[in-house]
N, C-alpha and C positions, 0 to 999 in steps of 0.2 A: 476484161477484167482488171484495168490500168493500173487501178486502184490498191489491188492486193498484190503488184507487183514486185513491192521490197521484201515479201518474203521472202526473194532471191538471194537480199543482202544478207551474205552469211557472217557479216558484221555484230550482226545485231545477237547472235547465239554466244551463249558462254563456254561453251565446251568445257562445264565443270564436270567434276566428279567423274566416275568410271567409265566405260564406253555403253554399258545401259541407260545408267544416267543420261548418256547425251544422249542418245537415241531418243528416249521419254522427252528428252527436250523437244527437239527436231520435231518428235509427232506432234505438241502441243503447239507448236511454232508454226507448220504448214498444214496441218490437216483441218478438215471443216470442223465443225462444231456439230454436236446435236441439234442445238436449235437451228445452226444454218443449213444442216440439210432439210429438217423436219416442213421449212419456210418455203423448201424448193415446190409442195404438193400445191402451196397457192399457185406456183407456176403450170402445173401440171392441170390444175381444175381452171386456171382461164384460159389456157389453150384452149381444151375439150370445151368447154362453154364456149369459146366463139368459133371452133371450126362444125359445132352441132347446127349452126345456122346453118351451112351448106350440105354437110354432111349426118343428119341425126343420128346414124347409126355406126360413125366413126369410132375406133376404141383409139386410145392412149398408150401408147407403152414406150418408157424413158429406157435406155442403157447407154452402157457407157462406165468411167469412172466411177460418178454416183452410186450405182447399181453393185461395181465389184468391192466398193471400199475401199480405193483407191482416189478417192476425191480430194483434192487440197484446194486451197482458197483461191485460185485463179482458174479452176476447171467450169469449165461450162457445161452445158446439159445436152443430150442428144436425146431426141423424141423421135419414134417411128408412129407415122397414122395409119391404121391398119382397118380399110375400107371394105364392106361389103360385096362378095363377088359377082353380085346383080347389078352393082356400080361400075363394071368392067374394070379391065387392069388399070391400074394407075402409070400415069406417066408426066411429063413436064408440065402438062396441061394444068393437074393437079397445085404445082407448086407453083404455077402464076395466078391461081387461083386461090389459092390460101394467102398467099404475099397480099392480096388484093383485101382478103377479107382484116385479114389482119392489122391491115395499116388504117380500117378505120377505129379502129380504138388505139388512136394514138397517146390516151394517156398509159395505157399498159402498156401497148409493145410500141418500141422506136426502133428505129433503123433497120426497118423491115426492108430485104431486097433478098432477092431469087437468082441461085445457081441453077440453069437450067441445063448447059451441057456439057456435065460433068458424068462423070460413068454416076455416080448416084446423086439425081436431081435433088438438092436442098433450098429449103424456104429459110433465112436465118433475119433473128432478131433479138434486141435487146428489151428485155423484161423488167419493168421501173419498180415492179412494189420489190422484189428481191434483186437485183442490180446484176445478174446471171442475163449473160449470153447464153442462145438457144440455136439449135440447129435441127430443123424438122426435114424428115424423109418419107416417101410416099411406099419405096420400090420393094423393100425386102425386108423384111423379121430377121435374117440373117445375123444384123447387130445385138437383137436384142439375146439368140441364144449365147450366142458368144458370150457374152456380157454373164450368163446364167453359170456358164462353165468356168469362166474366170472366178467370180464370185465361190463358187465351189470350191476350187486350187486353194484360194484365198485364204476360205477360212476352216480349211483340215488342219493347219495346225500355226498353234500360235504365233511361231513364227515368221512368217511368211507375210503376213502384212507390212510390218515393220521395215523387213527386210526389202520389201518390192519397192515400198515407198519411199525408202532412203535411196535406190539406187534409180528411181524416179527424179526425186531431187535432184541429187549429183547430176545424172545426164542434162537437168534447167538450167543446173547454176552452169554448165560448163558448153551449153548454146547446143549440146548433140540430138536432143529432139524437140520436135513443134513443126510449124508448117517450114514445107521444103526441108525438110532434116527429116533425121531418122524417127516414123512411128511411134507414139507411146506404146501402141498395139505389141510392136514387135519388140519392141525392149521388154517387154511383159512376159511374150513367152519366149526370150530367152532365159529369165528368171526360169519361168515353169520348168524348160527341158534340163537346166541345170539341175532345180531339186530332184527331177524325174532320174538322173544320175546319180543322184544321193540316196535314192530310193523313199525322198518323202512325200513325193506327189504320184499317182498312177498315171498310165499312158491313158490317151481317151480308146484307144482299141480295150483295153480291159475293162475298161467303163460302159464299154457298147454289148458286151457279152452277153447280158443278162436283162435286156429290158427294148420292148418294142421298137422297132425303128419309125422315126418319123422325120420325114425329106422334107427339105426348104430348097428349091432351087437344085434338084437331082441331088442335093447330098441329106446325108443321114446326119442330123444334129443331135436325134436321142442320145442319153447318155445316163447312169444308176449313179447319185449323190452318196454312194455308201462310206462309210466310213472307212478309211485306207488307213491301217495300221502300219506306223514304221516302226525302227528303231533306233535310228538315228538322234543321236544326244548332242548332235555339237550345238555349239554356242551359237548367236547370232556374231556375234565379232568372224568367228571362223566359217559362218557360212557367207557373209558380203566378202570375207579375205578368199572364199572360195571363191566367188561366181568371180570376180577378176580375175583371179591365178587361170579357171577354166578358158575363161573367152583372150584370155592374152596370147593363148598358145593354140586355139583350135584352130585345126584347118581347115579353112572354110572355101580353100580351093575343090576341097575332096568331097566334103561332106556338105548334106542338108543338115538343120537343124527342126526336127520332127517330132513335134510334140504326140502326135496322132499315136508314133509306135513307142516313145520315150526311151528312142534309141537312136544310135548313129547310120543315117542311109549315105549310100554315096550317089553323088551325085550322076555319075553315069549312067546307072541305072536308070534314069530316066531319059535317058539320051533316045530310046528308042522302044516302044510300047511290050514287045515281047519280052522285054527285059526288066518292066518292073515288075519289081516284088509283088508274089501271090498276095501278101497284106494288102494291097493298094487293088482289089477286084474291083471295088466300087468306081476307082479313077479310072481303070482299064476301061469298063464298060460305057464312063460315061466321055472318052475320048474318044471310042471305037464309034460310040453313036452321035459322035458332032455336039452332044449336049454340050460339051465346052471344050478349051483349047487346053493343048501340051503347057504343063510348067514351065515357065521360063526359068533357064539356070543361068543367066548370061550376066546374072549381078555380082559384086563382090562376097553378099553374103544372100544366102537362101535360108528362108523361113520360112517354111512351109505352113499354114494355115490349119490348126486340129482338124477342121471339120472340111473344108472347103480344100481338097488336097490340088487344085492344080492352081491354088494361088499362092504364089511366093511374095508374102508381105513386106518384103524388102526391096523389091523389083526396083524400085527408086532409089536408090540407095546412092549416090554418087560417090565414085572413087576415092576423092579428097575426102568426104566427109566417114568414108567408112575407113581408112586408113587413121585418119582422127582419133577417130573410137576404138579401136585396137590399140594404138600408140595410148587413149585414157587409160583404159586396162592396166596395160602395163604399167604403168605412171602409178596407177592405185595400187598395184603388187609391190613395188618397187618401196611405198612407204608405210607398208602393211605391217612391220614390227611391231614398231611402238603403237601400243592395243590402247592407249589412254589418249593418245595424239592422235590417232588412225583418220576418225569422221575428221577433225577439223584439215586434217593436210589433203585429205578427199574432197573437199567442199571449198578447196582454196581457188580462187578463181585465177588459175593459171594457163588456160587454152580458149582461145576463142576462134571459131571455127563455121561456116555455113552461112547461109543467104540470109540477109537483114530481112527482118519479117516487115512486110508492106503493110500499110495501112488502107484497108478502103476506101476513101472517102466517095464512092459514089453511091446511090440509091436505085431502086427500081429493079429493072433485069440486070442481071450479068452474064455475060458469056466466058464460057471457056475456064473457069475459077475452079479450083480442086483445092481450098483452103479446108481442113478438116482439124478443128480445135481439140483439146481433148474432149474426149467424149464424157433412168431413173426408171418395175412394170409399173403397170396401172396401179395406182391407191395404195403404193407397199411401205410408203416413207417411214411410216411409224414401223414396220418388219426392218426396214434397214438398218434404224437407230437401234433397234434391239441387239441385234445379231454383231453391228460394227461398233458400237460404244458400249459393249457390257464391261 
């Protein structure tokens, strides 16, 4: 969505009025409008209609930022294609076939190419009617379930969505998240974990206590979306300032960011299976039975997936970028005393770090690529707009 890259030009923001007025202006500047979200149903319909020619019983589920409410004007769309079990396990053959089928409809799908040797093989395309890029996968519905959880958390309190979008935007302005950088998902989990320390959000362990288990890839992804009552009355400014303060002094070497328990867990406990806390019984069973590999602990940050407990979501975060992220947290704390100028100060481009984004000019089958853009379930666009634009 290169046409919308100018939303990261902060000189177009007036930063007028008090802090809350500035946040409102920012939301209007960067978020997808109701009409833009509703138009994405066209993308889902076109994709489903096209793939039905090959897989008549397939179902399309969208996930990622559009579902969670974090979609901004540069956001792409992620979709999972669910194939009937009788058609056999999906593999890279499905991705290759989808690339060919989508390529036949050049008036709708352009720049179609497949990434077949990634951990999750995908086919990518540009959807002409909506002007959106889209990634389509066949491997696992785990992303769909994760998006449901994030959507629940983000809608639990009226402060959380603007807080998270502001932090996401801040990270984009300073080139901290994106391709070959920190993932948006990791950053969102940092926000979630911070809010769990404030007792604003519940842990996944709590949400899974009174619900029947539902397993995907040996992990329980069920949760009870019940109302969580919190007594925290901090302002949006206080929460934003507190986020930067919390992670500017966080002991990344010692602790795991653990949204599953909602509290700090020492890394060293995961060095050996026998010392892993009993709260992670499923993790221990899966590792012992070799259904999964142990969680990697060798990265600067260790951000544990809320469902898939052996997944360190920040494992690819290289040291230079990690140090710059922490330095950025500290800079934000340094300018936090001036409430009305805080937002303008943290959104000033003072830090540039990380690999430059590379454009893929090739077409057809592309191997050994793992580009993941910003991250809709089947036919729920109307439901999304009702809940995100109240």
